[in-house]
py3Dmol code that shows the C-alpha trace and the ligand (Angstrom):
import py3Dmol

protein = """\
ATOM      1  CA  UNK A   1     333.199  25.115 149.008  1.00  0.00           C
ATOM      2  CA  UNK A   2     330.456  23.668 151.136  1.00  0.00           C
ATOM      3  CA  UNK A   3     328.980  27.034 151.999  1.00  0.00           C
ATOM      4  CA  UNK A   4     329.172  28.148 148.347  1.00  0.00           C
ATOM      5  CA  UNK A   5     327.202  25.034 147.351  1.00  0.00           C
ATOM      6  CA  UNK A   6     324.610  25.808 150.018  1.00  0.00           C
ATOM      7  CA  UNK A   7     324.264  29.328 148.730  1.00  0.00           C
ATOM      8  CA  UNK A   8     323.826  27.983 145.191  1.00  0.00           C
ATOM      9  CA  UNK A   9     321.174  25.512 146.400  1.00  0.00           C
ATOM     10  CA  UNK A  10     319.381  28.249 148.325  1.00  0.00           C
ATOM     11  CA  UNK A  11     319.414  30.440 145.237  1.00  0.00           C
ATOM     12  CA  UNK A  12     318.038  27.616 143.094  1.00  0.00           C
ATOM     13  CA  UNK A  13     315.200  27.079 145.583  1.00  0.00           C
ATOM     14  CA  UNK A  14     314.486  30.806 145.702  1.00  0.00           C
ATOM     15  CA  UNK A  15     314.414  31.036 141.882  1.00  0.00           C
ATOM     16  CA  UNK A  16     312.158  27.978 141.625  1.00  0.00           C
ATOM     17  CA  UNK A  17     309.807  29.456 144.230  1.00  0.00           C
ATOM     18  CA  UNK A  18     309.649  32.808 142.497  1.00  0.00           C
ATOM     19  CA  UNK A  19     309.003  31.087 139.135  1.00  0.00           C
ATOM     20  CA  UNK A  20     306.118  29.122 140.590  1.00  0.00           C
ATOM     21  CA  UNK A  21     304.717  32.310 142.142  1.00  0.00           C
ATOM     22  CA  UNK A  22     304.839  33.955 138.720  1.00  0.00           C
ATOM     23  CA  UNK A  23     303.140  30.896 137.236  1.00  0.00           C
ATOM     24  CA  UNK A  24     300.380  31.028 139.854  1.00  0.00           C
ATOM     25  CA  UNK A  25     299.727  34.727 139.373  1.00  0.00           C
ATOM     26  CA  UNK A  26     299.711  34.304 135.567  1.00  0.00           C
ATOM     27  CA  UNK A  27     297.259  31.434 135.980  1.00  0.00           C
ATOM     28  CA  UNK A  28     294.922  33.616 138.018  1.00  0.00           C
ATOM     29  CA  UNK A  29     294.920  36.358 135.443  1.00  0.00           C
ATOM     30  CA  UNK A  30     294.633  34.274 132.289  1.00  0.00           C
ATOM     31  CA  UNK A  31     293.037  36.340 129.564  1.00  0.00           C
ATOM     32  CA  UNK A  32     289.827  35.867 127.652  1.00  0.00           C
ATOM     33  CA  UNK A  33     290.172  35.919 123.880  1.00  0.00           C
ATOM     34  CA  UNK A  34     287.752  37.338 121.341  1.00  0.00           C
ATOM     35  CA  UNK A  35     288.076  36.942 117.577  1.00  0.00           C
ATOM     36  CA  UNK A  36     286.101  39.109 115.165  1.00  0.00           C
ATOM     37  CA  UNK A  37     286.371  36.830 112.152  1.00  0.00           C
ATOM     38  CA  UNK A  38     285.979  38.421 108.726  1.00  0.00           C
ATOM     39  CA  UNK A  39     282.967  36.842 107.037  1.00  0.00           C
ATOM     40  CA  UNK A  40     282.489  39.599 104.492  1.00  0.00           C
ATOM     41  CA  UNK A  41     279.621  41.492 106.078  1.00  0.00           C
ATOM     42  CA  UNK A  42     278.109  38.630 108.099  1.00  0.00           C
ATOM     43  CA  UNK A  43     278.881  37.827 111.707  1.00  0.00           C
ATOM     44  CA  UNK A  44     281.232  35.314 113.344  1.00  0.00           C
ATOM     45  CA  UNK A  45     282.573  36.376 116.745  1.00  0.00           C
ATOM     46  CA  UNK A  46     284.424  33.784 118.823  1.00  0.00           C
ATOM     47  CA  UNK A  47     284.912  34.019 122.599  1.00  0.00           C
ATOM     48  CA  UNK A  48     287.312  31.705 124.437  1.00  0.00           C
ATOM     49  CA  UNK A  49     287.294  31.982 128.236  1.00  0.00           C
ATOM     50  CA  UNK A  50     290.398  31.456 130.409  1.00  0.00           C
ATOM     51  CA  UNK A  51     289.075  27.949 131.117  1.00  0.00           C
ATOM     52  CA  UNK A  52     289.099  27.161 127.383  1.00  0.00           C
ATOM     53  CA  UNK A  53     285.279  27.217 127.088  1.00  0.00           C
ATOM     54  CA  UNK A  54     284.103  28.709 123.833  1.00  0.00           C
ATOM     55  CA  UNK A  55     281.134  30.576 122.402  1.00  0.00           C
ATOM     56  CA  UNK A  56     280.766  31.460 118.747  1.00  0.00           C
ATOM     57  CA  UNK A  57     278.201  34.095 117.819  1.00  0.00           C
ATOM     58  CA  UNK A  58     277.000  33.214 114.308  1.00  0.00           C
ATOM     59  CA  UNK A  59     278.546  31.264 111.475  1.00  0.00           C
ATOM     60  CA  UNK A  60     278.859  33.677 108.542  1.00  0.00           C
ATOM     61  CA  UNK A  61     277.581  32.774 105.077  1.00  0.00           C
ATOM     62  CA  UNK A  62     276.964  29.501 103.299  1.00  0.00           C
ATOM     63  CA  UNK A  63     278.837  28.694 100.064  1.00  0.00           C
ATOM     64  CA  UNK A  64     282.097  30.205  98.815  1.00  0.00           C
ATOM     65  CA  UNK A  65     283.721  26.785  99.217  1.00  0.00           C
ATOM     66  CA  UNK A  66     283.321  26.916 103.000  1.00  0.00           C
ATOM     67  CA  UNK A  67     285.320  30.164 103.208  1.00  0.00           C
ATOM     68  CA  UNK A  68     283.633  31.434 106.372  1.00  0.00           C
ATOM     69  CA  UNK A  69     283.708  28.084 108.194  1.00  0.00           C
ATOM     70  CA  UNK A  70     287.405  27.787 107.297  1.00  0.00           C
ATOM     71  CA  UNK A  71     288.111  31.242 108.729  1.00  0.00           C
ATOM     72  CA  UNK A  72     286.256  30.373 111.951  1.00  0.00           C
ATOM     73  CA  UNK A  73     288.199  27.102 112.282  1.00  0.00           C
ATOM     74  CA  UNK A  74     291.459  29.048 111.748  1.00  0.00           C
ATOM     75  CA  UNK A  75     290.472  31.261 114.703  1.00  0.00           C
ATOM     76  CA  UNK A  76     289.792  28.209 116.901  1.00  0.00           C
ATOM     77  CA  UNK A  77     293.258  26.870 116.036  1.00  0.00           C
ATOM     78  CA  UNK A  78     294.867  30.191 116.904  1.00  0.00           C
ATOM     79  CA  UNK A  79     293.005  30.079 120.231  1.00  0.00           C
ATOM     80  CA  UNK A  80     294.187  26.522 120.890  1.00  0.00           C
ATOM     81  CA  UNK A  81     290.766  24.861 121.011  1.00  0.00           C
ATOM     82  CA  UNK A  82     289.578  21.845 119.026  1.00  0.00           C
ATOM     83  CA  UNK A  83     285.848  22.092 119.739  1.00  0.00           C
ATOM     84  CA  UNK A  84     283.314  24.935 119.935  1.00  0.00           C
ATOM     85  CA  UNK A  85     281.215  24.409 123.045  1.00  0.00           C
ATOM     86  CA  UNK A  86     278.354  26.730 122.076  1.00  0.00           C
ATOM     87  CA  UNK A  87     277.316  28.233 118.751  1.00  0.00           C
ATOM     88  CA  UNK A  88     274.784  31.030 119.222  1.00  0.00           C
ATOM     89  CA  UNK A  89     272.660  31.851 116.183  1.00  0.00           C
ATOM     90  CA  UNK A  90     271.403  35.413 116.628  1.00  0.00           C
ATOM     91  CA  UNK A  91     268.721  35.018 113.938  1.00  0.00           C
ATOM     92  CA  UNK A  92     268.067  33.142 110.701  1.00  0.00           C
ATOM     93  CA  UNK A  93     269.328  35.513 108.035  1.00  0.00           C
ATOM     94  CA  UNK A  94     271.856  33.862 105.762  1.00  0.00           C
ATOM     95  CA  UNK A  95     274.825  36.012 106.854  1.00  0.00           C
ATOM     96  CA  UNK A  96     274.405  34.595 110.386  1.00  0.00           C
ATOM     97  CA  UNK A  97     273.103  31.012 110.181  1.00  0.00           C
ATOM     98  CA  UNK A  98     274.333  30.344 106.624  1.00  0.00           C
ATOM     99  CA  UNK A  99     277.667  28.772 107.563  1.00  0.00           C
ATOM    100  CA  UNK A 100     276.246  26.352 110.185  1.00  0.00           C
ATOM    101  CA  UNK A 101     276.298  23.254 107.968  1.00  0.00           C
ATOM    102  CA  UNK A 102     279.846  23.813 106.734  1.00  0.00           C
ATOM    103  CA  UNK A 103     281.091  24.625 110.218  1.00  0.00           C
ATOM    104  CA  UNK A 104     279.493  21.488 111.699  1.00  0.00           C
ATOM    105  CA  UNK A 105     281.299  19.446 109.025  1.00  0.00           C
ATOM    106  CA  UNK A 106     284.673  20.871 110.076  1.00  0.00           C
ATOM    107  CA  UNK A 107     284.767  21.014 113.871  1.00  0.00           C
ATOM    108  CA  UNK A 108     282.962  19.399 116.828  1.00  0.00           C
ATOM    109  CA  UNK A 109     280.227  21.590 118.334  1.00  0.00           C
ATOM    110  CA  UNK A 110     278.587  21.066 121.725  1.00  0.00           C
ATOM    111  CA  UNK A 111     275.291  22.915 121.519  1.00  0.00           C
ATOM    112  CA  UNK A 112     273.419  25.495 119.472  1.00  0.00           C
ATOM    113  CA  UNK A 113     271.723  28.446 121.135  1.00  0.00           C
ATOM    114  CA  UNK A 114     268.924  30.373 119.381  1.00  0.00           C
ATOM    115  CA  UNK A 115     265.878  32.601 119.943  1.00  0.00           C
ATOM    116  CA  UNK A 116     263.295  29.967 119.010  1.00  0.00           C
ATOM    117  CA  UNK A 117     261.849  29.171 115.601  1.00  0.00           C
ATOM    118  CA  UNK A 118     262.171  31.230 112.417  1.00  0.00           C
ATOM    119  CA  UNK A 119     259.613  34.039 112.167  1.00  0.00           C
ATOM    120  CA  UNK A 120     260.266  35.061 108.569  1.00  0.00           C
ATOM    121  CA  UNK A 121     258.669  32.102 106.818  1.00  0.00           C
ATOM    122  CA  UNK A 122     257.735  34.127 103.711  1.00  0.00           C
ATOM    123  CA  UNK A 123     261.353  34.920 102.792  1.00  0.00           C
ATOM    124  CA  UNK A 124     263.036  32.277 100.626  1.00  0.00           C
ATOM    125  CA  UNK A 125     266.711  32.870 101.583  1.00  0.00           C
ATOM    126  CA  UNK A 126     265.753  32.939 105.283  1.00  0.00           C
ATOM    127  CA  UNK A 127     263.825  29.690 104.881  1.00  0.00           C
ATOM    128  CA  UNK A 128     266.862  28.126 103.181  1.00  0.00           C
ATOM    129  CA  UNK A 129     269.068  29.026 106.153  1.00  0.00           C
ATOM    130  CA  UNK A 130     266.475  27.894 108.676  1.00  0.00           C
ATOM    131  CA  UNK A 131     265.898  24.551 106.899  1.00  0.00           C
ATOM    132  CA  UNK A 132     269.647  23.877 106.711  1.00  0.00           C
ATOM    133  CA  UNK A 133     269.941  24.612 110.439  1.00  0.00           C
ATOM    134  CA  UNK A 134     267.058  22.213 111.126  1.00  0.00           C
ATOM    135  CA  UNK A 135     268.942  19.518 109.215  1.00  0.00           C
ATOM    136  CA  UNK A 136     272.043  20.067 111.334  1.00  0.00           C
ATOM    137  CA  UNK A 137     269.946  19.754 114.506  1.00  0.00           C
ATOM    138  CA  UNK A 138     268.147  16.669 113.143  1.00  0.00           C
ATOM    139  CA  UNK A 139     271.434  14.736 113.162  1.00  0.00           C
ATOM    140  CA  UNK A 140     270.838  14.436 116.910  1.00  0.00           C
ATOM    141  CA  UNK A 141     274.468  15.292 117.612  1.00  0.00           C
ATOM    142  CA  UNK A 142     273.780  18.665 119.168  1.00  0.00           C
ATOM    143  CA  UNK A 143     271.839  20.044 122.055  1.00  0.00           C
ATOM    144  CA  UNK A 144     269.546  22.961 121.147  1.00  0.00           C
ATOM    145  CA  UNK A 145     268.988  25.650 123.755  1.00  0.00           C
ATOM    146  CA  UNK A 146     266.475  28.433 123.089  1.00  0.00           C
ATOM    147  CA  UNK A 147     267.018  31.469 125.296  1.00  0.00           C
ATOM    148  CA  UNK A 148     265.288  34.743 126.156  1.00  0.00           C
ATOM    149  CA  UNK A 149     266.264  38.097 127.641  1.00  0.00           C
ATOM    150  CA  UNK A 150     267.524  37.752 131.207  1.00  0.00           C
ATOM    151  CA  UNK A 151     268.958  34.250 130.670  1.00  0.00           C
ATOM    152  CA  UNK A 152     272.633  33.681 131.464  1.00  0.00           C
ATOM    153  CA  UNK A 153     274.516  31.285 129.194  1.00  0.00           C
ATOM    154  CA  UNK A 154     275.992  28.220 130.922  1.00  0.00           C
ATOM    155  CA  UNK A 155     279.579  29.140 130.109  1.00  0.00           C
ATOM    156  CA  UNK A 156     282.137  29.257 132.926  1.00  0.00           C
ATOM    157  CA  UNK A 157     284.790  31.954 132.981  1.00  0.00           C
ATOM    158  CA  UNK A 158     282.711  34.943 131.887  1.00  0.00           C
ATOM    159  CA  UNK A 159     279.104  36.054 132.277  1.00  0.00           C
ATOM    160  CA  UNK A 160     277.079  36.162 129.066  1.00  0.00           C
ATOM    161  CA  UNK A 161     273.644  37.732 129.694  1.00  0.00           C
ATOM    162  CA  UNK A 162     271.018  37.671 126.963  1.00  0.00           C
ATOM    163  CA  UNK A 163     269.556  41.183 126.684  1.00  0.00           C
ATOM    164  CA  UNK A 164     267.404  40.895 123.564  1.00  0.00           C
ATOM    165  CA  UNK A 165     265.809  38.037 121.673  1.00  0.00           C
ATOM    166  CA  UNK A 166     262.545  36.763 120.239  1.00  0.00           C
ATOM    167  CA  UNK A 167     261.295  40.325 119.782  1.00  0.00           C
ATOM    168  CA  UNK A 168     261.703  41.168 123.472  1.00  0.00           C
ATOM    169  CA  UNK A 169     264.311  42.998 125.508  1.00  0.00           C
ATOM    170  CA  UNK A 170     265.609  42.834 129.053  1.00  0.00           C
ATOM    171  CA  UNK A 171     262.968  43.991 131.563  1.00  0.00           C
ATOM    172  CA  UNK A 172     265.265  45.088 134.384  1.00  0.00           C
ATOM    173  CA  UNK A 173     268.609  46.883 134.098  1.00  0.00           C
ATOM    174  CA  UNK A 174     271.837  44.928 134.494  1.00  0.00           C
ATOM    175  CA  UNK A 175     274.097  45.497 137.496  1.00  0.00           C
ATOM    176  CA  UNK A 176     275.863  48.878 137.308  1.00  0.00           C
ATOM    177  CA  UNK A 177     273.094  50.088 134.971  1.00  0.00           C
ATOM    178  CA  UNK A 178     269.651  51.673 135.120  1.00  0.00           C
ATOM    179  CA  UNK A 179     270.780  55.285 134.977  1.00  0.00           C
ATOM    180  CA  UNK A 180     268.694  57.880 133.090  1.00  0.00           C
ATOM    181  CA  UNK A 181     269.940  58.031 129.497  1.00  0.00           C
ATOM    182  CA  UNK A 182     270.573  61.602 128.313  1.00  0.00           C
ATOM    183  CA  UNK A 183     270.747  60.426 124.678  1.00  0.00           C
ATOM    184  CA  UNK A 184     267.062  59.628 124.249  1.00  0.00           C
ATOM    185  CA  UNK A 185     265.939  62.889 122.665  1.00  0.00           C
ATOM    186  CA  UNK A 186     263.870  62.268 119.530  1.00  0.00           C
ATOM    187  CA  UNK A 187     265.857  62.076 116.291  1.00  0.00           C
ATOM    188  CA  UNK A 188     264.731  60.908 112.827  1.00  0.00           C
ATOM    189  CA  UNK A 189     264.445  57.132 112.846  1.00  0.00           C
ATOM    190  CA  UNK A 190     265.006  54.685 109.994  1.00  0.00           C
ATOM    191  CA  UNK A 191     262.085  52.702 108.569  1.00  0.00           C
ATOM    192  CA  UNK A 192     260.668  50.049 110.897  1.00  0.00           C
ATOM    193  CA  UNK A 193     262.215  46.588 110.498  1.00  0.00           C
ATOM    194  CA  UNK A 194     259.968  43.650 111.386  1.00  0.00           C
ATOM    195  CA  UNK A 195     262.131  40.951 109.810  1.00  0.00           C
ATOM    196  CA  UNK A 196     264.150  38.319 111.701  1.00  0.00           C
ATOM    197  CA  UNK A 197     266.436  41.205 112.717  1.00  0.00           C
ATOM    198  CA  UNK A 198     263.801  42.204 115.254  1.00  0.00           C
ATOM    199  CA  UNK A 199     264.098  38.759 116.865  1.00  0.00           C
ATOM    200  CA  UNK A 200     267.915  38.853 117.072  1.00  0.00           C
ATOM    201  CA  UNK A 201     269.594  37.542 120.154  1.00  0.00           C
ATOM    202  CA  UNK A 202     271.957  40.043 121.743  1.00  0.00           C
ATOM    203  CA  UNK A 203     274.135  39.814 124.791  1.00  0.00           C
ATOM    204  CA  UNK A 204     276.293  41.615 127.268  1.00  0.00           C
ATOM    205  CA  UNK A 205     279.509  39.898 128.313  1.00  0.00           C
ATOM    206  CA  UNK A 206     281.004  40.693 131.703  1.00  0.00           C
ATOM    207  CA  UNK A 207     284.550  39.487 132.324  1.00  0.00           C
ATOM    208  CA  UNK A 208     285.690  40.965 135.623  1.00  0.00           C
ATOM    209  CA  UNK A 209     285.572  44.709 135.055  1.00  0.00           C
ATOM    210  CA  UNK A 210     285.312  44.393 131.283  1.00  0.00           C
ATOM    211  CA  UNK A 211     281.925  44.747 129.583  1.00  0.00           C
ATOM    212  CA  UNK A 212     281.181  44.061 125.911  1.00  0.00           C
ATOM    213  CA  UNK A 213     277.861  44.686 124.134  1.00  0.00           C
ATOM    214  CA  UNK A 214     276.746  42.822 121.000  1.00  0.00           C
ATOM    215  CA  UNK A 215     273.070  43.118 120.015  1.00  0.00           C
ATOM    216  CA  UNK A 216     273.223  41.206 116.722  1.00  0.00           C
ATOM    217  CA  UNK A 217     271.179  42.878 113.981  1.00  0.00           C
ATOM    218  CA  UNK A 218     268.666  44.443 116.385  1.00  0.00           C
ATOM    219  CA  UNK A 219     266.766  47.326 114.699  1.00  0.00           C
ATOM    220  CA  UNK A 220     266.968  50.891 116.003  1.00  0.00           C
ATOM    221  CA  UNK A 221     263.474  50.885 117.586  1.00  0.00           C
ATOM    222  CA  UNK A 222     264.366  47.825 119.689  1.00  0.00           C
ATOM    223  CA  UNK A 223     267.642  49.427 120.760  1.00  0.00           C
ATOM    224  CA  UNK A 224     265.535  52.265 122.176  1.00  0.00           C
ATOM    225  CA  UNK A 225     263.511  49.783 124.240  1.00  0.00           C
ATOM    226  CA  UNK A 226     266.788  48.692 125.869  1.00  0.00           C
ATOM    227  CA  UNK A 227     268.176  52.178 126.318  1.00  0.00           C
ATOM    228  CA  UNK A 228     265.285  54.612 126.955  1.00  0.00           C
ATOM    229  CA  UNK A 229     264.334  56.242 129.178  1.00  0.00           C
ATOM    230  CA  UNK A 230     266.833  54.373 131.363  1.00  0.00           C
ATOM    231  CA  UNK A 231     269.993  52.708 130.168  1.00  0.00           C
ATOM    232  CA  UNK A 232     269.530  49.011 130.996  1.00  0.00           C
ATOM    233  CA  UNK A 233     273.001  48.031 129.751  1.00  0.00           C
ATOM    234  CA  UNK A 234     275.213  50.520 131.600  1.00  0.00           C
ATOM    235  CA  UNK A 235     278.646  51.531 130.361  1.00  0.00           C
ATOM    236  CA  UNK A 236     280.642  49.210 128.121  1.00  0.00           C
ATOM    237  CA  UNK A 237     284.291  48.966 127.165  1.00  0.00           C
ATOM    238  CA  UNK A 238     283.681  47.368 123.795  1.00  0.00           C
ATOM    239  CA  UNK A 239     280.725  47.714 121.436  1.00  0.00           C
ATOM    240  CA  UNK A 240     280.242  45.412 118.483  1.00  0.00           C
ATOM    241  CA  UNK A 241     278.368  47.876 116.263  1.00  0.00           C
ATOM    242  CA  UNK A 242     274.806  46.666 115.763  1.00  0.00           C
ATOM    243  CA  UNK A 243     273.862  45.203 112.354  1.00  0.00           C
ATOM    244  CA  UNK A 244     277.321  45.553 110.755  1.00  0.00           C
ATOM    245  CA  UNK A 245     277.123  49.344 111.063  1.00  0.00           C
ATOM    246  CA  UNK A 246     274.046  49.516 108.827  1.00  0.00           C
ATOM    247  CA  UNK A 247     271.960  52.672 109.314  1.00  0.00           C
ATOM    248  CA  UNK A 248     268.828  50.745 110.366  1.00  0.00           C
ATOM    249  CA  UNK A 249     270.526  50.329 113.768  1.00  0.00           C
ATOM    250  CA  UNK A 250     273.168  52.087 115.845  1.00  0.00           C
ATOM    251  CA  UNK A 251     271.077  54.818 117.507  1.00  0.00           C
ATOM    252  CA  UNK A 252     272.771  57.568 119.551  1.00  0.00           C
ATOM    253  CA  UNK A 253     270.688  56.294 122.503  1.00  0.00           C
ATOM    254  CA  UNK A 254     272.628  53.028 122.355  1.00  0.00           C
ATOM    255  CA  UNK A 255     276.051  54.077 121.142  1.00  0.00           C
ATOM    256  CA  UNK A 256     276.400  57.310 123.106  1.00  0.00           C
ATOM    257  CA  UNK A 257     274.524  55.807 126.051  1.00  0.00           C
ATOM    258  CA  UNK A 258     276.951  52.968 126.721  1.00  0.00           C
ATOM    259  CA  UNK A 259     280.012  55.209 126.079  1.00  0.00           C
ATOM    260  CA  UNK A 260     282.214  52.492 124.544  1.00  0.00           C
ATOM    261  CA  UNK A 261     285.994  52.885 124.648  1.00  0.00           C
ATOM    262  CA  UNK A 262     286.328  50.912 121.457  1.00  0.00           C
ATOM    263  CA  UNK A 263     283.770  50.027 118.784  1.00  0.00           C
ATOM    264  CA  UNK A 264     284.192  47.271 116.235  1.00  0.00           C
ATOM    265  CA  UNK A 265     282.134  47.330 113.066  1.00  0.00           C
ATOM    266  CA  UNK A 266     281.782  43.887 111.494  1.00  0.00           C
ATOM    267  CA  UNK A 267     281.053  45.228 108.041  1.00  0.00           C
ATOM    268  CA  UNK A 268     281.883  44.078 104.538  1.00  0.00           C
ATOM    269  CA  UNK A 269     283.179  46.197 101.681  1.00  0.00           C
ATOM    270  CA  UNK A 270     279.637  46.504 100.334  1.00  0.00           C
ATOM    271  CA  UNK A 271     277.570  45.619 103.419  1.00  0.00           C
ATOM    272  CA  UNK A 272     277.065  47.760 106.525  1.00  0.00           C
ATOM    273  CA  UNK A 273     279.344  50.673 107.265  1.00  0.00           C
ATOM    274  CA  UNK A 274     276.637  53.243 106.393  1.00  0.00           C
ATOM    275  CA  UNK A 275     277.936  56.835 106.598  1.00  0.00           C
ATOM    276  CA  UNK A 276     275.249  58.011 109.071  1.00  0.00           C
ATOM    277  CA  UNK A 277     275.786  54.999 111.379  1.00  0.00           C
ATOM    278  CA  UNK A 278     279.555  55.523 111.128  1.00  0.00           C
ATOM    279  CA  UNK A 279     279.100  59.192 112.128  1.00  0.00           C
ATOM    280  CA  UNK A 280     277.151  58.231 115.262  1.00  0.00           C
ATOM    281  CA  UNK A 281     279.866  55.818 116.413  1.00  0.00           C
ATOM    282  CA  UNK A 282     282.690  58.137 115.424  1.00  0.00           C
ATOM    283  CA  UNK A 283     281.190  61.025 117.419  1.00  0.00           C
ATOM    284  CA  UNK A 284     280.579  58.910 120.519  1.00  0.00           C
ATOM    285  CA  UNK A 285     281.936  60.667 123.611  1.00  0.00           C
ATOM    286  CA  UNK A 286     285.024  58.991 125.042  1.00  0.00           C
ATOM    287  CA  UNK A 287     285.614  56.719 122.041  1.00  0.00           C
ATOM    288  CA  UNK A 288     289.287  55.794 121.583  1.00  0.00           C
ATOM    289  CA  UNK A 289     288.911  54.044 118.259  1.00  0.00           C
ATOM    290  CA  UNK A 290     286.439  52.726 115.718  1.00  0.00           C
ATOM    291  CA  UNK A 291     287.751  49.492 114.193  1.00  0.00           C
ATOM    292  CA  UNK A 292     286.229  48.150 110.988  1.00  0.00           C
ATOM    293  CA  UNK A 293     286.629  44.686 109.502  1.00  0.00           C
ATOM    294  CA  UNK A 294     286.521  46.353 106.092  1.00  0.00           C
ATOM    295  CA  UNK A 295     286.951  49.580 104.276  1.00  0.00           C
ATOM    296  CA  UNK A 296     283.363  50.563 103.457  1.00  0.00           C
ATOM    297  CA  UNK A 297     282.830  51.542  99.825  1.00  0.00           C
ATOM    298  CA  UNK A 298     279.701  53.486 100.758  1.00  0.00           C
ATOM    299  CA  UNK A 299     281.678  55.346 103.438  1.00  0.00           C
ATOM    300  CA  UNK A 300     284.335  56.598 101.022  1.00  0.00           C
ATOM    301  CA  UNK A 301     287.136  58.872 102.188  1.00  0.00           C
ATOM    302  CA  UNK A 302     285.006  60.767 104.724  1.00  0.00           C
ATOM    303  CA  UNK A 303     283.430  57.841 106.584  1.00  0.00           C
ATOM    304  CA  UNK A 304     286.145  55.257 107.107  1.00  0.00           C
ATOM    305  CA  UNK A 305     288.657  54.987 109.933  1.00  0.00           C
ATOM    306  CA  UNK A 306     292.380  55.420 109.210  1.00  0.00           C
ATOM    307  CA  UNK A 307     294.060  52.337 107.712  1.00  0.00           C
ATOM    308  CA  UNK A 308     295.571  51.169 111.002  1.00  0.00           C
ATOM    309  CA  UNK A 309     292.012  50.545 112.287  1.00  0.00           C
ATOM    310  CA  UNK A 310     290.912  48.594 109.211  1.00  0.00           C
ATOM    311  CA  UNK A 311     291.448  44.818 109.032  1.00  0.00           C
ATOM    312  CA  UNK A 312     290.819  44.691 105.278  1.00  0.00           C
ATOM    313  CA  UNK A 313     291.592  47.605 103.001  1.00  0.00           C
ATOM    314  CA  UNK A 314     290.016  48.551  99.715  1.00  0.00           C
ATOM    315  CA  UNK A 315     290.898  45.928  97.105  1.00  0.00           C
ATOM    316  CA  UNK A 316     291.786  42.217  97.272  1.00  0.00           C
ATOM    317  CA  UNK A 317     290.597  40.678 100.503  1.00  0.00           C
ATOM    318  CA  UNK A 318     292.944  38.810 102.834  1.00  0.00           C
ATOM    319  CA  UNK A 319     290.258  37.781 105.335  1.00  0.00           C
ATOM    320  CA  UNK A 320     292.078  39.596 108.119  1.00  0.00           C
ATOM    321  CA  UNK A 321     290.545  39.614 111.592  1.00  0.00           C
ATOM    322  CA  UNK A 322     290.703  41.358 114.962  1.00  0.00           C
ATOM    323  CA  UNK A 323     291.786  39.506 118.088  1.00  0.00           C
ATOM    324  CA  UNK A 324     291.147  40.929 121.542  1.00  0.00           C
ATOM    325  CA  UNK A 325     293.066  39.617 124.531  1.00  0.00           C
ATOM    326  CA  UNK A 326     291.069  40.788 127.541  1.00  0.00           C
ATOM    327  CA  UNK A 327     291.939  40.762 131.219  1.00  0.00           C
ATOM    328  CA  UNK A 328     289.573  40.846 134.175  1.00  0.00           C
ATOM    329  CA  UNK A 329     290.913  44.210 135.372  1.00  0.00           C
ATOM    330  CA  UNK A 330     289.291  45.720 132.261  1.00  0.00           C
ATOM    331  CA  UNK A 331     292.480  46.126 130.241  1.00  0.00           C
ATOM    332  CA  UNK A 332     292.759  44.567 126.803  1.00  0.00           C
ATOM    333  CA  UNK A 333     294.984  44.339 123.742  1.00  0.00           C
ATOM    334  CA  UNK A 334     293.478  44.561 120.273  1.00  0.00           C
ATOM    335  CA  UNK A 335     295.410  42.973 117.432  1.00  0.00           C
ATOM    336  CA  UNK A 336     294.749  43.750 113.791  1.00  0.00           C
ATOM    337  CA  UNK A 337     295.918  40.569 112.009  1.00  0.00           C
ATOM    338  CA  UNK A 338     296.722  42.593 108.878  1.00  0.00           C
ATOM    339  CA  UNK A 339     299.282  44.815 110.568  1.00  0.00           C
ATOM    340  CA  UNK A 340     300.297  42.362 113.312  1.00  0.00           C
ATOM    341  CA  UNK A 341     300.445  45.290 115.729  1.00  0.00           C
ATOM    342  CA  UNK A 342     298.466  45.051 118.978  1.00  0.00           C
ATOM    343  CA  UNK A 343     297.161  48.210 120.635  1.00  0.00           C
ATOM    344  CA  UNK A 344     296.934  48.148 124.439  1.00  0.00           C
ATOM    345  CA  UNK A 345     294.004  49.673 126.304  1.00  0.00           C
ATOM    346  CA  UNK A 346     294.666  50.168 130.002  1.00  0.00           C
ATOM    347  CA  UNK A 347     292.354  49.278 132.858  1.00  0.00           C
ATOM    348  CA  UNK A 348     290.097  52.169 133.836  1.00  0.00           C
ATOM    349  CA  UNK A 349     289.841  53.393 137.420  1.00  0.00           C
TER     350      UNK A 349
END
"""
ligand_1 = """\
1
ZN
Zn 273.436 40.531 109.423
"""
view = py3Dmol.view(width=600, height=400)
view.addModel(protein, "pdb")
view.setStyle({"model": 0}, {"cartoon": {"style": "trace"}})
view.addModel(ligand_1, "xyz")
view.setStyle({"model": 1}, {"stick": {}})
view.zoomTo()
view.show()
């Protein structure tokens, strides 16, 4: 009996030890979460690092009864956070800064990050968004940090490098970048865009081996400054399609140059998702999938991904989102909240 009890005790100790080893290894490889929130053709992308630090890129639109702020708060709840540490405003168009007031009324925010002051002072809707943002800052509750290309955001757990902002782009290539870009041959360009889009903040996120690129609404010509003649961004696993997949951005030099495994287009039913921009992403070498927040009406049958890659189909809108669970070995799972089915992307060698 005695020896049987000793064996049982030894087994219990062994099981406890192995459980704590599992717990330690799980703790070391805690994932980073990314939510592409549906704000109907605006932007709201939430990053939560393994340490629970958070960065939200843009706040969606104003109005609609706080619809976009509510959807962002729902994402924070799903991620298990009760405060957003940093809210980065890429630029002052109303689909990006519009929701700032409503968001600030719903959840604590640590600091706002921006590119500096509004440059489009002759545009009434832009001035409305800028003035509302100034009011939020004037409460004195928030730190304001203005950043420029080359700056690294003060967020532990992942590296967020600003690569464009204030009309400028990164001067020197990132690590694992700087190669000659074979996709710089001249092609017809869209009309020049000198609005706030040109001043958009954009960033590259490095989490272990995983790299994500999000340039905000940066126009095509500015993408070329980042990508030609040398590719300053390197290869990326995930591309957030520039400017909601609108054809004023999304050059082959960028899209085909960074060779994304997965692209996510944060478009609305009637905003972004231009057929020519869709074609460039869709034909990108090595692309596994093009995810879209919405079926694009302009894209029609020929320029939309199959339903499994769409968060919101044609018709009534459920506000469905994408959630990426990313690991530092470069592997990630991408969940479409509409289907509830995650797709796993393995680490690359
Ligand atoms: Zn936009």
